[in-house]
N, CA and C atoms of all chains as a GROMACS GRO file, in nm:
protein
  642
    1MET      N    1   6.962  19.657  23.224
    1MET     CA    2   6.956  19.622  23.357
    1MET      C    3   6.907  19.744  23.442
    2SER      N    4   6.798  19.724  23.545
    2SER     CA    5   6.760  19.838  23.610
    2SER      C    6   6.861  19.898  23.714
    3PHE      N    7   6.864  19.993  23.748
    3PHE     CA    8   6.983  20.065  23.863
    3PHE      C    9   6.974  20.012  23.945
    4TYR      N   10   6.858  19.959  24.040
    4TYR     CA   11   6.849  19.884  24.152
    4TYR      C   12   6.790  19.755  24.098
    5ALA      N   13   6.860  19.679  24.149
    5ALA     CA   14   6.799  19.492  24.104
    5ALA      C   15   6.662  19.480  24.172
    6LYS      N   16   6.652  19.566  24.285
    6LYS     CA   17   6.546  19.550  24.348
    6LYS      C   18   6.511  19.715  24.422
    7HIS      N   19   6.411  19.772  24.398
    7HIS     CA   20   6.368  19.904  24.435
    7HIS      C   21   6.213  19.865  24.495
    8VAL      N   22   6.228  19.890  24.641
    8VAL     CA   23   6.131  19.858  24.712
    8VAL      C   24   6.055  19.994  24.775
    9PHE      N   25   5.913  19.979  24.735
    9PHE     CA   26   5.853  20.116  24.802
    9PHE      C   27   5.710  20.081  24.907
   10PHE      N   28   5.752  20.126  25.028
   10PHE     CA   29   5.648  20.114  25.118
   10PHE      C   30   5.563  20.234  25.081
   11CYS      N   31   5.403  20.173  25.099
   11CYS     CA   32   5.321  20.278  25.113
   11CYS      C   33   5.361  20.335  25.267
   12CYS      N   34   5.354  20.466  25.279
   12CYS     CA   35   5.383  20.562  25.400
   12CYS      C   36   5.272  20.655  25.412
   13ASN      N   37   5.159  20.611  25.361
   13ASN     CA   38   5.067  20.727  25.347
   13ASN      C   39   4.970  20.727  25.487
   14GLN      N   40   4.966  20.850  25.515
   14GLN     CA   41   4.892  20.873  25.674
   14GLN      C   42   4.759  20.932  25.652
   15ARG      N   43   4.667  20.852  25.670
   15ARG     CA   44   4.524  20.894  25.666
   15ARG      C   45   4.459  20.928  25.800
   16ASP      N   46   4.408  21.044  25.807
   16ASP     CA   47   4.324  21.067  25.944
   16ASP      C   48   4.183  21.084  25.929
   17GLY      N   49   4.130  20.957  25.967
   17GLY     CA   50   3.990  20.948  25.928
   17GLY      C   51   3.945  20.897  25.765
   18GLY      N   52   3.826  20.930  25.760
   18GLY     CA   53   3.785  20.899  25.601
   18GLY      C   54   3.763  20.719  25.604
   19GLU      N   55   3.690  20.678  25.491
   19GLU     CA   56   3.669  20.550  25.480
   19GLU      C   57   3.790  20.444  25.449
   20ARG      N   58   3.867  20.504  25.373
   20ARG     CA   59   3.952  20.386  25.360
   20ARG      C   60   4.052  20.402  25.462
   21PRO      N   61   4.138  20.262  25.479
   21PRO     CA   62   4.255  20.232  25.594
   21PRO      C   63   4.385  20.311  25.524
   22SER      N   64   4.449  20.318  25.652
   22SER     CA   65   4.588  20.410  25.610
   22SER      C   66   4.726  20.282  25.651
   23CYS      N   67   4.804  20.293  25.557
   23CYS     CA   68   4.889  20.188  25.571
   23CYS      C   69   4.991  20.237  25.685
   24ASN      N   70   5.005  20.380  25.681
   24ASN     CA   71   5.078  20.422  25.805
   24ASN      C   72   5.043  20.392  25.928
   25ALA      N   73   4.904  20.409  25.940
   25ALA     CA   74   4.848  20.386  26.093
   25ALA      C   75   4.880  20.252  26.120
   26LYS      N   76   4.911  20.165  26.017
   26LYS     CA   77   4.938  20.022  26.052
   26LYS      C   78   5.092  19.976  26.077
   27GLY      N   79   5.168  20.111  26.090
   27GLY     CA   80   5.306  20.093  26.126
   27GLY      C   81   5.402  20.109  26.022
   28ALA      N   82   5.358  20.124  25.878
   28ALA     CA   83   5.460  20.127  25.759
   28ALA      C   84   5.562  20.214  25.776
   29SER      N   85   5.572  20.323  25.843
   29SER     CA   86   5.704  20.416  25.807
   29SER      C   87   5.815  20.338  25.935
   30GLN      N   88   5.766  20.272  26.023
   30GLN     CA   89   5.851  20.181  26.134
   30GLN      C   90   5.875  20.082  26.064
   31MET      N   91   5.804  19.997  25.952
   31MET     CA   92   5.829  19.886  25.903
   31MET      C   93   5.965  19.896  25.782
   32ARG      N   94   5.918  20.026  25.717
   32ARG     CA   95   6.036  20.067  25.628
   32ARG      C   96   6.140  20.106  25.687
   33ASP      N   97   6.164  20.172  25.781
   33ASP     CA   98   6.276  20.206  25.895
   33ASP      C   99   6.374  20.084  25.893
   34TYR      N  100   6.286  19.985  25.955
   34TYR     CA  101   6.325  19.844  25.989
   34TYR      C  102   6.393  19.772  25.882
   35ALA      N  103   6.301  19.773  25.762
   35ALA     CA  104   6.375  19.720  25.639
   35ALA      C  105   6.510  19.767  25.594
   36LYS      N  106   6.526  19.928  25.576
   36LYS     CA  107   6.628  19.994  25.530
   36LYS      C  108   6.729  19.956  25.628
   37GLY      N  109   6.702  19.950  25.755
   37GLY     CA  110   6.820  19.913  25.839
   37GLY      C  111   6.884  19.774  25.818
   38ARG      N  112   6.777  19.675  25.790
   38ARG     CA  113   6.815  19.536  25.749
   38ARG      C  114   6.907  19.522  25.639
   39ILE      N  115   6.881  19.592  25.538
   39ILE     CA  116   6.920  19.585  25.422
   39ILE      C  117   7.076  19.649  25.418
   40LYS      N  118   7.080  19.764  25.469
   40LYS     CA  119   7.226  19.811  25.509
   40LYS      C  120   7.303  19.714  25.589
   41LYS      N  121   7.251  19.646  25.698
   41LYS     CA  122   7.353  19.569  25.766
   41LYS      C  123   7.388  19.448  25.718
   42LEU      N  124   7.290  19.410  25.605
   42LEU     CA  125   7.333  19.304  25.506
   42LEU      C  126   7.424  19.330  25.409
   43GLY      N  127   7.457  19.447  25.390
   43GLY     CA  128   7.536  19.507  25.282
   43GLY      C  129   7.479  19.501  25.161
   44LEU      N  130   7.349  19.524  25.143
   44LEU     CA  131   7.271  19.485  25.033
   44LEU      C  132   7.220  19.612  24.953
   45ALA      N  133   7.260  19.744  25.024
   45ALA     CA  134   7.226  19.862  24.994
   45ALA      C  135   7.282  19.918  24.868
   46GLY      N  136   7.224  20.006  24.781
   46GLY     CA  137   7.319  20.062  24.671
   46GLY      C  138   7.295  20.014  24.538
   47GLU      N  139   7.368  20.078  24.430
   47GLU     CA  140   7.317  20.066  24.297
   47GLU      C  141   7.350  19.914  24.250
   48GLY      N  142   7.276  19.869  24.157
   48GLY     CA  143   7.280  19.734  24.146
   48GLY      C  144   7.239  19.616  24.246
   49LYS      N  145   7.194  19.671  24.335
   49LYS     CA  146   7.155  19.619  24.458
   49LYS      C  147   7.001  19.666  24.490
   50VAL      N  148   6.985  19.685  24.624
   50VAL     CA  149   6.861  19.713  24.668
   50VAL      C  150   6.842  19.840  24.721
   51ARG      N  151   6.719  19.926  24.695
   51ARG     CA  152   6.695  20.050  24.774
   51ARG      C  153   6.559  20.026  24.814
   52ILE      N  154   6.546  20.116  24.941
   52ILE     CA  155   6.437  20.085  25.024
   52ILE      C  156   6.366  20.228  25.019
   53ASN      N  157   6.246  20.254  24.994
   53ASN     CA  158   6.179  20.390  24.998
   53ASN      C  159   6.066  20.392  25.045
   54LYS      N  160   6.040  20.527  25.083
   54LYS     CA  161   5.890  20.529  25.118
   54LYS      C  162   5.788  20.596  25.005
   55ALA      N  163   5.683  20.572  25.011
   55ALA     CA  164   5.631  20.630  24.902
   55ALA      C  165   5.471  20.682  24.942
   56GLY      N  166   5.391  20.780  24.859
   56GLY     CA  167   5.272  20.818  24.889
   56GLY      C  168   5.166  20.681  24.884
   57CYS      N  169   5.053  20.727  24.873
   57CYS     CA  170   4.944  20.620  24.869
   57CYS      C  171   4.949  20.551  24.736
   58LEU      N  172   4.962  20.418  24.743
   58LEU     CA  173   4.996  20.320  24.609
   58LEU      C  174   4.839  20.301  24.575
   59ASP      N  175   4.736  20.343  24.657
   59ASP     CA  176   4.584  20.316  24.592
   59ASP      C  177   4.568  20.172  24.630
   60ARG      N  178   4.620  20.113  24.699
   60ARG     CA  179   4.573  19.950  24.736
   60ARG      C  180   4.533  19.947  24.883
   61CYS      N  181   4.467  20.063  24.946
   61CYS     CA  182   4.450  20.069  25.098
   61CYS      C  183   4.393  19.950  25.139
   62GLU      N  184   4.283  19.887  25.094
   62GLU     CA  185   4.213  19.783  25.149
   62GLU      C  186   4.269  19.672  25.173
   63LEU      N  187   4.385  19.639  25.098
   63LEU     CA  188   4.497  19.534  25.127
   63LEU      C  189   4.623  19.585  25.198
   64GLY      N  190   4.627  19.697  25.250
   64GLY     CA  191   4.737  19.741  25.317
   64GLY      C  192   4.761  19.670  25.478
   65PRO      N  193   4.867  19.715  25.518
   65PRO     CA  194   4.995  19.786  25.465
   65PRO      C  195   5.048  19.704  25.339
   66VAL      N  196   5.072  19.786  25.247
   66VAL     CA  197   5.139  19.730  25.133
   66VAL      C  198   5.296  19.786  25.077
   67VAL      N  199   5.362  19.688  25.013
   67VAL     CA  200   5.480  19.749  24.965
   67VAL      C  201   5.498  19.670  24.843
   68VAL      N  202   5.578  19.752  24.739
   68VAL     CA  203   5.590  19.666  24.609
   68VAL      C  204   5.746  19.679  24.574
   69VAL      N  205   5.781  19.572  24.510
   69VAL     CA  206   5.937  19.553  24.476
   69VAL      C  207   5.926  19.569  24.303
   70TYR      N  208   6.011  19.653  24.274
   70TYR     CA  209   6.029  19.655  24.140
   70TYR      C  210   6.179  19.654  24.101
   71PRO      N  211   6.199  19.601  23.948
   71PRO     CA  212   6.116  19.598  23.861
   71PRO      C  213   6.021  19.471  23.842
   72GLN      N  214   6.033  19.378  23.975
   72GLN     CA  215   5.953  19.268  23.953
   72GLN      C  216   5.804  19.284  23.939
   73GLY      N  217   5.750  19.387  24.016
   73GLY     CA  218   5.631  19.430  24.021
   73GLY      C  219   5.552  19.332  24.113
   74THR      N  220   5.613  19.285  24.227
   74THR     CA  221   5.585  19.198  24.342
   74THR      C  222   5.508  19.297  24.445
   75TRP      N  223   5.405  19.270  24.485
   75TRP     CA  224   5.325  19.334  24.596
   75TRP      C  225   5.289  19.249  24.698
   76TYR      N  226   5.308  19.304  24.816
   76TYR     CA  227   5.321  19.219  24.954
   76TYR      C  228   5.231  19.308  25.036
   77THR      N  229   5.178  19.219  25.134
   77THR     CA  230   5.132  19.292  25.249
   77THR      C  231   5.242  19.246  25.391
   78TYR      N  232   5.219  19.281  25.477
   78TYR     CA  233   5.311  19.238  25.610
   78TYR      C  234   5.220  19.290  25.734
   79VAL      N  235   5.270  19.239  25.844
   79VAL     CA  236   5.225  19.252  25.961
   79VAL      C  237   5.330  19.356  26.055
   80ASP      N  238   5.433  19.251  26.062
   80ASP     CA  239   5.547  19.309  26.152
   80ASP      C  240   5.677  19.257  26.099
   81GLU      N  241   5.783  19.272  26.231
   81GLU     CA  242   5.911  19.254  26.153
   81GLU      C  243   5.954  19.110  26.099
   82THR      N  244   5.880  19.018  26.161
   82THR     CA  245   5.890  18.878  26.112
   82THR      C  246   5.872  18.872  25.959
   83ASP      N  247   5.743  18.935  25.909
   83ASP     CA  248   5.730  18.953  25.753
   83ASP      C  249   5.833  19.004  25.706
   84ILE      N  250   5.874  19.131  25.760
   84ILE     CA  251   5.972  19.217  25.684
   84ILE      C  252   6.087  19.131  25.670
   85ASP      N  253   6.153  19.049  25.770
   85ASP     CA  254   6.248  18.973  25.802
   85ASP      C  255   6.238  18.858  25.664
   86GLU      N  256   6.114  18.827  25.630
   86GLU     CA  257   6.108  18.705  25.542
   86GLU      C  258   6.120  18.761  25.394
   87ILE      N  259   6.061  18.894  25.374
   87ILE     CA  260   6.078  18.973  25.250
   87ILE      C  261   6.219  19.015  25.216
   88VAL      N  262   6.289  19.055  25.331
   88VAL     CA  263   6.428  19.106  25.327
   88VAL      C  264   6.520  18.954  25.265
   89GLU      N  265   6.506  18.844  25.347
   89GLU     CA  266   6.591  18.733  25.332
   89GLU      C  267   6.548  18.656  25.207
   90SER      N  268   6.436  18.652  25.190
   90SER     CA  269   6.384  18.546  25.084
   90SER      C  270   6.405  18.628  24.945
   91HIS      N  271   6.322  18.736  24.945
   91HIS     CA  272   6.298  18.790  24.804
   91HIS      C  273   6.429  18.903  24.802
   92LEU      N  274   6.447  18.979  24.867
   92LEU     CA  275   6.559  19.088  24.843
   92LEU      C  276   6.699  19.053  24.841
   93ALA      N  277   6.741  18.927  24.937
   93ALA     CA  278   6.853  18.864  24.962
   93ALA      C  279   6.862  18.783  24.837
   94ASN      N  280   6.760  18.689  24.830
   94ASN     CA  281   6.801  18.551  24.759
   94ASN      C  282   6.703  18.539  24.629
   95GLY      N  283   6.610  18.637  24.609
   95GLY     CA  284   6.511  18.644  24.481
   95GLY      C  285   6.406  18.543  24.490
   96LYS      N  286   6.394  18.494  24.610
   96LYS     CA  287   6.290  18.375  24.611
   96LYS      C  288   6.130  18.448  24.668
   97ILE      N  289   6.021  18.475  24.578
   97ILE     CA  290   5.938  18.546  24.646
   97ILE      C  291   5.853  18.471  24.735
   98VAL      N  292   5.803  18.567  24.860
   98VAL     CA  293   5.737  18.510  24.984
   98VAL      C  294   5.590  18.490  24.936
   99GLU      N  295   5.566  18.349  24.879
   99GLU     CA  296   5.412  18.336  24.863
   99GLU      C  297   5.311  18.406  24.948
  100ARG      N  298   5.347  18.375  25.071
  100ARG     CA  299   5.213  18.368  25.167
  100ARG      C  300   5.190  18.499  25.182
  101LEU      N  301   5.263  18.606  25.163
  101LEU     CA  302   5.269  18.748  25.193
  101LEU      C  303   5.198  18.844  25.046
  102LEU      N  304   5.195  18.731  24.940
  102LEU     CA  305   5.158  18.832  24.813
  102LEU      C  306   5.016  18.881  24.824
  103ILE      N  307   4.983  18.992  24.765
  103ILE     CA  308   4.820  19.031  24.752
  103ILE      C  309   4.773  18.998  24.634
  104ASP      N  310   4.849  18.968  24.543
  104ASP     CA  311   4.810  18.914  24.402
  104ASP      C  312   4.824  18.775  24.387
  105GLN      N  313   4.744  18.718  24.329
  105GLN     CA  314   4.786  18.571  24.293
  105GLN      C  315   4.874  18.575  24.179
  106PRO      N  316   4.965  18.469  24.192
  106PRO     CA  317   5.087  18.474  24.079
  106PRO      C  318   5.011  18.442  23.938
  107ALA      N  319   5.067  18.501  23.842
  107ALA     CA  320   5.009  18.482  23.708
  107ALA      C  321   5.017  18.315  23.642
  108MET      N  322   5.136  19.015  23.516
  108MET     CA  323   5.139  19.160  23.432
  108MET      C  324   5.131  19.238  23.574
  109SER      N  325   5.183  19.351  23.566
  109SER     CA  326   5.199  19.467  23.660
  109SER      C  327   5.069  19.508  23.700
  110PHE      N  328   5.042  19.541  23.830
  110PHE     CA  329   4.902  19.589  23.898
  110PHE      C  330   4.910  19.731  23.806
  111TYR      N  331   5.002  19.821  23.787
  111TYR     CA  332   5.006  19.937  23.725
  111TYR      C  333   5.093  19.891  23.620
  112ALA      N  334   5.059  19.943  23.484
  112ALA     CA  335   5.135  19.904  23.360
  112ALA      C  336   5.252  20.021  23.375
  113LYS      N  337   5.254  20.124  23.426
  113LYS     CA  338   5.338  20.223  23.425
  113LYS      C  339   5.318  20.310  23.578
  114HIS      N  340   5.436  20.286  23.670
  114HIS     CA  341   5.402  20.319  23.796
  114HIS      C  342   5.520  20.406  23.822
  115VAL      N  343   5.504  20.538  23.859
  115VAL     CA  344   5.585  20.642  23.830
  115VAL      C  345   5.614  20.709  23.953
  116PHE      N  346   5.759  20.720  23.986
  116PHE     CA  347   5.793  20.749  24.145
  116PHE      C  348   5.853  20.889  24.098
  117PHE      N  349   5.840  20.989  24.168
  117PHE     CA  350   5.899  21.110  24.183
  117PHE      C  351   5.970  21.174  24.301
  118CYS      N  352   6.086  21.173  24.307
  118CYS     CA  353   6.190  21.196  24.425
  118CYS      C  354   6.129  21.330  24.460
  119CYS      N  355   6.081  21.346  24.563
  119CYS     CA  356   6.031  21.457  24.632
  119CYS      C  357   6.100  21.508  24.762
  120ASN      N  358   6.249  21.467  24.758
  120ASN     CA  359   6.323  21.448  24.898
  120ASN      C  360   6.336  21.618  24.889
  121GLN      N  361   6.324  21.651  25.005
  121GLN     CA  362   6.332  21.800  25.062
  121GLN      C  363   6.497  21.807  25.137
  122ARG      N  364   6.590  21.872  25.078
  122ARG     CA  365   6.713  21.876  25.168
  122ARG      C  366   6.723  22.029  25.204
  123ASP      N  367   6.772  22.028  25.320
  123ASP     CA  368   6.803  22.176  25.354
  123ASP      C  369   6.930  22.196  25.415
  124GLY      N  370   7.015  22.246  25.310
  124GLY     CA  371   7.143  22.274  25.298
  124GLY      C  372   7.203  22.136  25.273
  125GLY      N  373   7.344  22.087  25.343
  125GLY     CA  374   7.418  21.970  25.288
  125GLY      C  375   7.457  21.985  25.152
  126GLU      N  376   7.560  21.870  25.113
  126GLU     CA  377   7.630  21.883  24.997
  126GLU      C  378   7.567  21.847  24.892
  127ARG      N  379   7.466  21.767  24.896
  127ARG     CA  380   7.406  21.679  24.777
  127ARG      C  381   7.259  21.769  24.730
  128PRO      N  382   7.242  21.802  24.617
  128PRO     CA  383   7.151  21.860  24.590
  128PRO      C  384   6.997  21.810  24.601
  129SER      N  385   6.898  21.892  24.606
  129SER     CA  386   6.756  21.848  24.644
  129SER      C  387   6.650  21.839  24.538
  130CYS      N  388   6.597  21.717  24.499
  130CYS     CA  389   6.501  21.720  24.392
  130CYS      C  390   6.397  21.803  24.420
  131ASN      N  391   6.317  21.811  24.566
  131ASN     CA  392   6.237  21.899  24.581
  131ASN      C  393   6.262  22.053  24.559
  132ALA      N  394   6.391  22.101  24.599
  132ALA     CA  395   6.409  22.225  24.568
  132ALA      C  396   6.406  22.249  24.424
  133LYS      N  397   6.406  22.161  24.336
  133LYS     CA  398   6.398  22.198  24.200
  133LYS      C  399   6.265  22.165  24.149
  134GLY      N  400   6.135  22.164  24.232
  134GLY     CA  401   6.015  22.170  24.200
  134GLY      C  402   5.946  22.051  24.184
  135ALA      N  403   6.006  21.918  24.231
  135ALA     CA  404   5.953  21.801  24.222
  135ALA      C  405   5.822  21.785  24.297
  136SER      N  406   5.784  21.831  24.391
  136SER     CA  407   5.664  21.818  24.421
  136SER      C  408   5.536  21.872  24.338
  137GLN      N  409   5.583  22.013  24.283
  137GLN     CA  410   5.495  22.077  24.182
  137GLN      C  411   5.479  21.991  24.049
  138MET      N  412   5.588  21.939  23.992
  138MET     CA  413   5.583  21.852  23.894
  138MET      C  414   5.500  21.725  23.893
  139ARG      N  415   5.514  21.650  24.005
  139ARG     CA  416   5.467  21.540  24.046
  139ARG      C  417   5.323  21.585  24.056
  140ASP      N  418   5.271  21.693  24.107
  140ASP     CA  419   5.111  21.716  24.099
  140ASP      C  420   5.084  21.772  23.968
  141TYR      N  421   5.157  21.819  23.898
  141TYR     CA  422   5.119  21.853  23.751
  141TYR      C  423   5.119  21.709  23.658
  142ALA      N  424   5.183  21.611  23.684
  142ALA     CA  425   5.202  21.499  23.621
  142ALA      C  426   5.067  21.432  23.658
  143LYS      N  427   5.013  21.422  23.796
  143LYS     CA  428   4.902  21.363  23.831
  143LYS      C  429   4.778  21.411  23.778
  144GLY      N  430   4.774  21.529  23.766
  144GLY     CA  431   4.660  21.609  23.693
  144GLY      C  432   4.652  21.572  23.544
  145ARG      N  433   4.757  21.553  23.476
  145ARG     CA  434   4.731  21.541  23.358
  145ARG      C  435   4.711  21.378  23.314
  146ILE      N  436   4.750  21.307  23.394
  146ILE     CA  437   4.730  21.154  23.387
  146ILE      C  438   4.575  21.148  23.406
  147LYS      N  439   4.545  21.208  23.509
  147LYS     CA  440   4.374  21.216  23.528
  147LYS      C  441   4.296  21.269  23.413
  148LYS      N  442   4.354  21.338  23.379
  148LYS     CA  443   4.267  21.415  23.275
  148LYS      C  444   4.270  21.351  23.137
  149LEU      N  445   4.380  21.285  23.107
  149LEU     CA  446   4.365  21.193  22.999
  149LEU      C  447   4.295  21.062  23.009
  150GLY      N  448   4.270  21.026  23.138
  150GLY     CA  449   4.171  20.904  23.158
  150GLY      C  450   4.263  20.795  23.184
  151LEU      N  451   4.432  20.828  23.212
  151LEU     CA  452   4.492  20.702  23.203
  151LEU      C  453   4.538  20.648  23.374
  152ALA      N  454   4.473  20.709  23.457
  152ALA     CA  455   4.518  20.667  23.589
  152ALA      C  456   4.430  20.543  23.616
  153GLY      N  457   4.496  20.473  23.701
  153GLY     CA  458   4.399  20.337  23.767
  153GLY      C  459   4.491  20.195  23.734
  154GLU      N  460   4.410  20.098  23.769
  154GLU     CA  461   4.461  19.968  23.798
  154GLU      C  462   4.480  19.949  23.625
  155GLY      N  463   4.612  19.852  23.566
  155GLY     CA  464   4.623  19.834  23.447
  155GLY      C  465   4.684  19.955  23.363
  156LYS      N  466   4.680  20.063  23.419
  156LYS     CA  467   4.726  20.190  23.352
  156LYS      C  468   4.846  20.253  23.428
  157VAL      N  469   4.831  20.369  23.472
  157VAL     CA  470   4.917  20.464  23.515
  157VAL      C  471   4.888  20.494  23.661
  158ARG      N  472   4.988  20.497  23.743
  158ARG     CA  473   4.995  20.542  23.872
  158ARG      C  474   5.123  20.648  23.905
  159ILE      N  475   5.090  20.762  23.956
  159ILE     CA  476   5.189  20.856  23.986
  159ILE      C  477   5.206  20.908  24.142
  160ASN      N  478   5.317  20.858  24.176
  160ASN     CA  479   5.349  20.894  24.328
  160ASN      C  480   5.464  20.960  24.361
  161LYS      N  481   5.468  21.008  24.456
  161LYS     CA  482   5.595  21.080  24.531
  161LYS      C  483   5.655  20.986  24.601
  162ALA      N  484   5.786  21.006  24.602
  162ALA     CA  485   5.870  20.890  24.684
  162ALA      C  486   5.981  20.976  24.766
  163GLY      N  487   6.028  20.908  24.869
  163GLY     CA  488   6.158  20.970  24.920
  163GLY      C  489   6.270  20.977  24.840
  164CYS      N  490   6.418  20.991  24.898
  164CYS     CA  491   6.494  21.010  24.815
  164CYS      C  492   6.573  20.889  24.742
  165LEU      N  493   6.591  20.884  24.612
  165LEU     CA  494   6.608  20.800  24.529
  165LEU      C  495   6.752  20.778  24.509
  166ASP      N  496   6.824  20.867  24.569
  166ASP     CA  497   6.982  20.846  24.591
  166ASP      C  498   7.066  20.860  24.446
  167ARG      N  499   7.006  20.938  24.374
  167ARG     CA  500   7.050  20.985  24.256
  167ARG      C  501   7.033  21.158  24.226
  168CYS      N  502   7.078  21.220  24.374
  168CYS     CA  503   7.050  21.351  24.362
  168CYS      C  504   7.116  21.427  24.266
  169GLU      N  505   7.236  21.387  24.239
  169GLU     CA  506   7.358  21.488  24.148
  169GLU      C  507   7.283  21.480  24.030
  170LEU      N  508   7.195  21.389  23.980
  170LEU     CA  509   7.132  21.386  23.825
  170LEU      C  510   6.999  21.442  23.840
  171GLY      N  511   6.971  21.480  23.943
  171GLY     CA  512   6.811  21.524  23.976
  171GLY      C  513   6.767  21.672  23.917
  172PRO      N  514   6.634  21.697  23.962
  172PRO     CA  515   6.532  21.618  23.957
  172PRO      C  516   6.507  21.489  23.888
  173VAL      N  517   6.475  21.363  23.959
  173VAL     CA  518   6.468  21.245  23.900
  173VAL      C  519   6.341  21.180  23.946
  174VAL      N  520   6.277  21.103  23.834
  174VAL     CA  521   6.175  21.037  23.817
  174VAL      C  522   6.202  20.869  23.748
  175VAL      N  523   6.142  20.801  23.807
  175VAL     CA  524   6.164  20.664  23.751
  175VAL      C  525   6.017  20.585  23.722
  176VAL      N  526   6.024  20.517  23.611
  176VAL     CA  527   5.907  20.469  23.565
  176VAL      C  528   5.922  20.316  23.577
  177TYR      N  529   5.825  20.238  23.653
  177TYR     CA  530   5.852  20.090  23.662
  177TYR      C  531   5.710  20.049  23.602
  178PRO      N  532   5.727  19.873  23.572
  178PRO     CA  533   5.837  19.815  23.565
  178PRO      C  534   5.959  19.830  23.468
  179GLN      N  535   5.935  19.912  23.386
  179GLN     CA  536   6.021  19.927  23.258
  179GLN      C  537   6.161  19.981  23.347
  180GLY      N  538   6.161  20.033  23.453
  180GLY     CA  539   6.299  20.070  23.518
  180GLY      C  540   6.376  20.190  23.414
  181THR      N  541   6.296  20.290  23.397
  181THR     CA  542   6.326  20.413  23.302
  181THR      C  543   6.350  20.510  23.378
  182TRP      N  544   6.475  20.586  23.415
  182TRP     CA  545   6.503  20.685  23.483
  182TRP      C  546   6.518  20.809  23.382
  183TYR      N  547   6.449  20.929  23.446
  183TYR     CA  548   6.431  21.045  23.360
  183TYR      C  549   6.480  21.170  23.454
  184THR      N  550   6.531  21.291  23.394
  184THR     CA  551   6.547  21.412  23.469
  184THR      C  552   6.444  21.478  23.383
  185TYR      N  553   6.409  21.609  23.464
  185TYR     CA  554   6.326  21.704  23.364
  185TYR      C  555   6.349  21.839  23.416
  186VAL      N  556   6.305  21.924  23.363
  186VAL     CA  557   6.328  22.075  23.407
  186VAL      C  558   6.181  22.127  23.438
  187ASP      N  559   6.092  22.143  23.346
  187ASP     CA  560   5.952  22.180  23.369
  187ASP      C  561   5.844  22.139  23.313
  188GLU      N  562   5.759  22.195  23.298
  188GLU     CA  563   5.592  22.120  23.252
  188GLU      C  564   5.624  22.087  23.108
  189THR      N  565   5.715  22.136  23.042
  189THR     CA  566   5.746  22.092  22.902
  189THR      C  567   5.784  21.937  22.868
  190ASP      N  568   5.877  21.904  22.961
  190ASP     CA  569   5.938  21.786  22.977
  190ASP      C  570   5.834  21.705  23.064
  191ILE      N  571   5.763  21.730  23.133
  191ILE     CA  572   5.654  21.670  23.195
  191ILE      C  573   5.560  21.606  23.107
  192ASP      N  574   5.525  21.693  23.012
  192ASP     CA  575   5.415  21.678  22.891
  192ASP      C  576   5.469  21.566  22.805
  193GLU      N  577   5.619  21.572  22.788
  193GLU     CA  578   5.659  21.482  22.680
  193GLU      C  579   5.665  21.339  22.734
  194ILE      N  580   5.710  21.336  22.864
  194ILE     CA  581   5.711  21.177  22.946
  194ILE      C  582   5.588  21.150  22.924
  195VAL      N  583   5.470  21.234  22.976
  195VAL     CA  584   5.344  21.193  22.988
  195VAL      C  585   5.297  21.124  22.847
  196GLU      N  586   5.302  21.228  22.759
  196GLU     CA  587   5.240  21.185  22.633
  196GLU      C  588   5.305  21.083  22.541
  197SER      N  589   5.446  21.085  22.537
  197SER     CA  590   5.535  20.991  22.479
  197SER      C  591   5.544  20.848  22.541
  198HIS      N  592   5.613  20.873  22.672
  198HIS     CA  593   5.593  20.752  22.742
  198HIS      C  594   5.474  20.668  22.798
  199LEU      N  595   5.415  20.760  22.891
  199LEU     CA  596   5.309  20.701  22.970
  199LEU      C  597   5.179  20.687  22.883
  200ALA      N  598   5.148  20.758  22.784
  200ALA     CA  599   5.044  20.751  22.711
  200ALA      C  600   5.058  20.634  22.601
  201ASN      N  601   5.193  20.652  22.545
  201ASN     CA  602   5.215  20.580  22.437
  201ASN      C  603   5.340  20.485  22.412
  202GLY      N  604   5.408  20.470  22.557
  202GLY     CA  605   5.521  20.357  22.545
  202GLY      C  606   5.637  20.411  22.460
  203LYS      N  607   5.659  20.502  22.429
  203LYS     CA  608   5.763  20.547  22.361
  203LYS      C  609   5.866  20.628  22.451
  204ILE      N  610   6.005  20.591  22.464
  204ILE     CA  611   6.074  20.635  22.577
  204ILE      C  612   6.118  20.772  22.509
  205VAL      N  613   6.122  20.870  22.624
  205VAL     CA  614   6.190  21.011  22.603
  205VAL      C  615   6.336  21.001  22.586
  206GLU      N  616   6.418  20.999  22.500
  206GLU     CA  617   6.572  20.958  22.502
  206GLU      C  618   6.613  21.075  22.574
  207ARG      N  619   6.581  21.212  22.499
  207ARG     CA  620   6.661  21.325  22.561
  207ARG      C  621   6.649  21.342  22.709
  208LEU      N  622   6.541  21.276  22.766
  208LEU     CA  623   6.559  21.303  22.909
  208LEU      C  624   6.600  21.202  23.005
  209LEU      N  625   6.661  21.079  22.955
  209LEU     CA  626   6.697  20.947  23.015
  209LEU      C  627   6.831  21.007  23.099
  210ILE      N  628   6.879  20.956  23.216
  210ILE     CA  629   6.994  20.987  23.277
  210ILE      C  630   7.085  20.858  23.266
  211ASP      N  631   7.023  20.742  23.220
  211ASP     CA  632   7.129  20.639  23.176
  211ASP      C  633   7.118  20.605  23.029
  212GLN      N  634   7.240  20.576  22.994
  212GLN     CA  635   7.239  20.528  22.872
  212GLN      C  636   7.148  20.418  22.820
  213PRO      N  637   7.087  20.383  22.717
  213PRO     CA  638   7.016  20.289  22.695
  213PRO      C  639   7.133  20.159  22.694
  214ALA      N  640   7.082  20.048  22.726
  214ALA     CA  641   7.169  19.915  22.719
  214ALA      C  642   7.199  19.872  22.581
   0.00000   0.00000   0.00000
């Protein structure tokens, strides 16, 4: 079993200029902080449960802002707290993937 | 299938003081850069292959420095480039877990 049942990595890469878009310029760090707070408040944080982390560039910038949930390998994009709420409450709390936010088609 | 066959997160958290040890104070950022360079040199970087990332605190500080490989959920510690070489060449290139560096007992 995985140490964390759901280990969530927010790309928080900050680009200043250049051709590729920047997840962090679209609010990634704030949304990561928001998700972390929600998970803590719901009592879902810790071993065997959920961990929220920031990460460097996940190299899917054009689809960003992106977040990936492991070990499931589920990639999402999001716009605002409403989207984060849905990922938290549906996927992280209840194991149900949020299809409308997926960036990859289901296999 | 996972977008990256092996997605590797190095805890690069820097703590200045406090009771818990700091992965970054033990060379995590340098080892992450070293691993990234090795993967690139071996032609293993990219979609369907390997991605090396830095991450914030993975909350296993006492066992650090730590690195986790997803979607397998394999957690390692390491000391130096020799250990990173073994993780790269055995696990990341050839799919064979490096048992001596595991921080969790195999299930």
